C-alpha positions in Angstrom: 44.4 -9.8 25.2 41.3 -8.1 23.8 37.8 -8.0 25.2 35.6 -10.9 24.3 32.1 -12.3 25.1 32.0 -15.6 27.0 29.2 -18.2 26.8 29.2 -21.5 28.7 27.2 -23.9 26.6 25.0 -26.4 28.5 24.6 -28.8 25.5 25.8 -29.3 22.0 22.7 -27.5 20.6 23.4 -24.4 22.5 27.1 -24.5 21.5 26.2 -24.8 17.9 23.6 -22.1 18.2 26.0 -19.7 19.7 28.8 -20.5 17.2 26.4 -19.7 14.4 25.3 -16.3 15.6 28.1 -14.3 14.1 28.3 -14.2 10.3 32.1 -14.2 10.6 33.1 -17.7 11.5 36.5 -16.6 12.9 34.7 -14.3 15.5 33.5 -17.3 17.4 35.8 -19.9 18.9 35.1 -23.1 20.9 37.0 -23.2 24.2 38.0 -26.6 25.7 41.5 -27.0 27.4 42.6 -23.7 25.9 46.2 -24.7 26.0 46.8 -23.3 22.5 44.0 -20.9 21.9 44.5 -18.9 25.1 48.1 -18.4 24.4 47.3 -17.1 20.9 44.7 -14.8 22.3 47.3 -13.4 24.7 49.6 -12.7 21.8 46.6 -11.3 19.8 47.2 -13.8 17.1 43.7 -15.1 17.7 41.1 -12.4 18.3 37.7 -14.1 18.8 34.7 -11.8 19.6 33.0 -14.7 21.5 34.3 -17.8 23.3 31.9 -20.7 23.6 33.0 -22.8 26.5 32.1 -26.5 25.7 33.6 -28.1 28.8 30.2 -29.0 30.2 29.3 -31.0 27.1 29.2 -34.8 27.7 32.0 -35.5 25.2 34.8 -36.7 27.6 34.1 -40.5 27.3 36.2 -43.2 25.7 33.9 -46.0 24.7 33.7 -49.2 22.7 32.4 -49.3 19.1 30.7 -52.3 17.5 33.2 -54.3 15.6 36.1 -53.7 18.0 36.9 -50.1 17.4 37.1 -47.3 20.1 35.5 -43.9 20.2 37.6 -41.1 21.8 35.5 -38.3 23.1 36.6 -34.9 21.8 36.8 -33.6 25.4 38.8 -36.5 26.7 42.2 -35.1 27.7 45.3 -36.2 25.9 46.6 -37.8 29.3 43.4 -39.8 29.8 43.6 -41.0 26.2 47.3 -42.0 26.4 47.0 -43.8 29.7 43.6 -45.5 29.0 44.3 -49.2 29.3 42.3 -50.0 26.0 44.3 -47.4 24.0 47.6 -48.6 25.4 46.7 -52.3 24.7 45.0 -51.9 21.3 46.5 -48.7 19.8 50.0 -48.4 21.4 51.3 -46.1 18.5 48.7 -43.6 19.5 49.5 -43.7 23.2 53.2 -43.4 22.3 52.6 -40.4 20.1 50.5 -38.5 22.6 53.3 -39.1 25.4 55.9 -37.8 22.9 54.2 -34.4 22.9 54.0 -31.4 25.1 54.4 -31.9 28.9 52.5 -33.8 31.5 50.9 -30.6 32.7 49.7 -29.7 29.2 48.5 -33.3 28.5 46.4 -33.1 31.5 44.5 -30.1 30.2 44.6 -30.5 26.4 41.7 -32.2 24.7 41.6 -34.6 21.8 39.5 -32.2 19.8 41.7 -29.3 20.5 44.7 -31.4 19.5 43.4 -31.8 16.1 42.8 -28.0 15.7 45.9 -26.6 17.2 47.6 -24.0 15.1 51.1 -24.0 13.7 54.1 -22.9 15.7 55.6 -21.1 12.8 57.7 -18.2 14.2 56.1 -15.7 11.8 52.6 -16.8 12.5 52.9 -16.1 16.2 54.7 -12.7 15.6 52.1 -10.2 14.8 54.7 -7.8 13.4 55.5 -10.3 10.6 53.7 -10.9 7.3 51.7 -14.1 7.5 49.0 -15.3 5.1 47.8 -17.7 7.6 47.1 -15.0 10.1 46.3 -12.3 7.7 45.5 -13.5 4.2 47.1 -11.6 1.4 49.8 -10.1 3.7 52.6 -12.4 2.4 54.7 -15.0 3.9 57.8 -13.8 5.9 58.9 -17.4 6.5 59.8 -17.7 2.8 63.4 -16.3 2.7 63.4 -16.2 6.5 64.4 -18.6 9.3 63.1 -22.0 8.0 64.6 -24.5 10.3 61.1 -25.9 11.4 59.2 -25.3 8.2 57.7 -27.7 5.5 59.6 -29.5 2.8 56.5 -31.3 1.5 53.1 -30.0 0.3 54.0 -26.3 0.9 52.8 -23.5 -1.4 54.0 -20.0 -2.5 51.6 -18.7 0.2 52.7 -20.8 3.3 55.4 -23.2 4.3 54.1 -23.8 7.9 53.9 -27.2 9.4 51.2 -28.9 11.6 52.6 -29.4 15.1 50.6 -32.4 16.4 52.1 -35.7 17.4 48.7 -37.3 18.2 47.5 -36.5 14.6 50.3 -38.4 13.0 49.4 -41.6 14.8 45.7 -40.9 14.0 46.5 -40.5 10.4 48.4 -43.9 10.3 45.5 -45.5 12.1 43.0 -44.2 9.5 40.9 -42.7 12.2 37.6 -40.9 11.4 36.6 -37.5 12.9 32.9 -37.1 13.9 31.6 -33.5 13.8 28.3 -31.9 14.4 27.0 -28.7 12.9 23.7 -26.9 12.3 23.2 -29.1 9.3 23.6 -32.3 11.2 26.4 -34.8 11.8 29.0 -36.0 9.5 32.1 -38.1 9.5 35.4 -37.0 8.0 38.1 -39.5 7.1 41.3 -38.4 9.0 43.3 -38.1 5.7 40.6 -35.5 4.6 40.5 -33.5 7.8 43.6 -31.3 7.5 44.4 -29.2 4.4 47.5 -28.4 2.5 47.9 -24.5 2.4 47.4 -23.9 -1.3 46.3 -20.4 -1.7 44.1 -20.4 1.4 46.6 -21.2 4.2 44.3 -19.5 6.8 42.2 -22.7 6.5 43.8 -25.5 8.5 41.1 -28.1 8.1 37.9 -28.9 6.3 35.5 -28.1 9.1 32.5 -26.0 8.0 31.5 -22.8 9.8 30.5 -23.5 13.3 31.1 -27.2 13.2 32.1 -29.0 16.5 34.3 -32.1 16.8 32.4 -34.5 18.9 34.6 -37.7 18.8 37.3 -39.5 17.0 36.7 -43.1 16.0 39.4 -45.7 15.8 39.1 -48.8 13.7 39.4 -52.3 15.0 42.9 -52.8 13.6 45.4 -51.1 16.0 48.8 -52.8 15.1 49.6 -54.0 18.6 53.0 -55.6 17.9 54.9 -54.0 14.9 54.7 -50.3 15.5 56.7 -47.3 16.6 56.5 -43.5 16.9 59.8 -41.9 16.3 60.2 -38.2 17.1 63.3 -36.2 16.2 63.6 -32.7 17.7 66.1 -30.2 18.9 65.8 -31.3 22.5 64.5 -34.5 23.9 61.4 -33.1 25.7 58.9 -30.3 25.3 59.8 -29.6 21.8 58.0 -29.9 18.4 59.2 -32.4 15.9 61.6 -31.5 13.2 60.6 -34.9 11.7 58.4 -37.6 13.3 57.3 -41.0 11.9 54.5 -43.2 12.9 55.1 -46.7 11.4 52.8 -49.7 11.7 53.1 -53.2 10.1 51.5 -56.6 10.1 53.9 -59.4 9.4 52.9 -62.8 8.3 55.4 -65.6 8.1 58.2 -63.0 8.1 56.7 -61.0 5.2 55.2 -57.6 5.5 51.5 -58.0 4.8 50.5 -54.5 5.7 52.4 -51.4 6.3 51.5 -47.8 6.8 53.8 -44.6 7.4 52.9 -41.2 8.4 55.2 -38.2 9.0 55.0 -35.1 11.1 57.0 -31.9 11.1 57.4 -31.9 7.3 54.2 -30.6 5.9 50.9 -28.6 6.7 49.3 -31.8 7.6 50.4 -35.4 8.6 52.0 -36.7 5.5 51.3 -40.1 4.1 52.2 -41.6 0.7 50.2 -44.8 -0.1 52.4 -45.6 -3.0 55.4 -45.7 -0.8 53.6 -48.1 1.6 52.8 -50.4 -1.4 56.6 -50.8 -1.9 56.8 -52.5 1.6 53.9 -55.0 1.2 54.9 -58.4 0.2 58.5 -57.8 1.1 60.8 -59.3 3.6 61.9 -56.6 6.0 65.3 -55.1 4.9 67.1 -51.8 4.9 67.0 -51.8 1.2 63.2 -52.2 1.1 62.9 -49.5 3.9 65.2 -47.1 2.0 63.1 -47.4 -1.2 59.9 -46.6 0.7 61.7 -43.7 2.4 62.8 -42.2 -0.9 59.3 -42.6 -2.3 57.8 -40.7 0.8 60.3 -37.9 0.5 60.1 -37.7 -3.4 59.3 -34.0 -4.3 60.5 -32.6 -1.1 61.8 -29.0 -1.5 63.8 -27.2 1.2 64.0 -23.5 1.9 67.7 -23.4 2.8 67.5 -23.6 6.6 65.4 -26.8 6.5 67.2 -28.6 3.7 68.5 -31.1 6.3 64.9 -32.4 6.8 64.9 -34.2 3.4 67.7 -36.5 4.3 66.6 -36.6 8.0 63.2 -37.7 6.8 64.6 -40.6 4.9 66.8 -41.7 7.7 64.0 -41.4 10.2 61.7 -43.6 8.0 64.3 -46.3 7.8 64.9 -46.3 11.5 61.2 -46.3 12.2 60.6 -49.2 9.8 63.4 -51.1 11.5 61.8 -50.6 14.9 58.4 -51.5 13.7 59.4 -54.6 11.9 61.5 -55.8 14.9 58.6 -55.1 17.3 60.9 -52.7 19.3 59.1 -49.4 19.5 60.7 -46.2 20.5 60.4 -45.5 24.2 58.9 -42.2 25.2 60.5 -42.3 28.7 64.0 -43.3 27.7 64.2 -41.0 24.6 67.4 -42.2 23.3 66.9 -43.5 19.7 66.6 -47.3 19.8 
């Protein structure tokens, strides 16, 4: 690990001021739980000149919003969020997704804001001896033509085939959350679908944050889909592993017909993957495997494998069908008994 300056911010204004001092945005990083950042610093993947510790900022509350929504503080831990009685009762797909990720020890330290900003677990990104456009723009992508089992089959580019690792973000995507951020230019709200980026020719940019901006909260809408939902995570082992494919599925049924349906996938793209046109195929339909299969094929349309991850295309379709079955039946996947229901 390289030498760095350390600043403990007393309030948001000081944090933003410190983050704006250096003209190079990647030279200043906010430190919260540090469960991803510190590891990357030890491996010299991340090399910030300054760490701005934001743990003293009053951003750890989970609070009610007018109209029935819920605000998740950026510094609330993943564990506190997953086990919050309001989240469990009103947004069970989010609680389930968080509990599907990491380990209890990591969830106790990791924060909501940090979860959104965690970096890919691409083997080549974390190996500084390998070419990686995300780590060093213009150096190439050693993953293309390499070992690709965990890599993207949707939304990839010639510059990067990495995937976003978060479980929580897949659920936030399907819930249509909003990300509140603060910067030197003031506050703004980013719809969750617009927060993360596809790699394009700038894979070093994971999200749409501007220089020095700080996540302050995540807002959940009133609709949480409390009955017909599931978070299905398929991985190489049943705990402490990132998704090969994951699916957050939520529905609202009226008189046995799907009135509303949303699907978001993890493990297949550079961001949580959602296809509104596929969801439209479910609305107005009586739940059936044929209807679910049509939606699954629409979600995975255009998927391209890299050889080692070709299996994800069929696995993605199968996972979507199974997740839709679970959601429609109101029998969500258990995150304690991880056998697929």
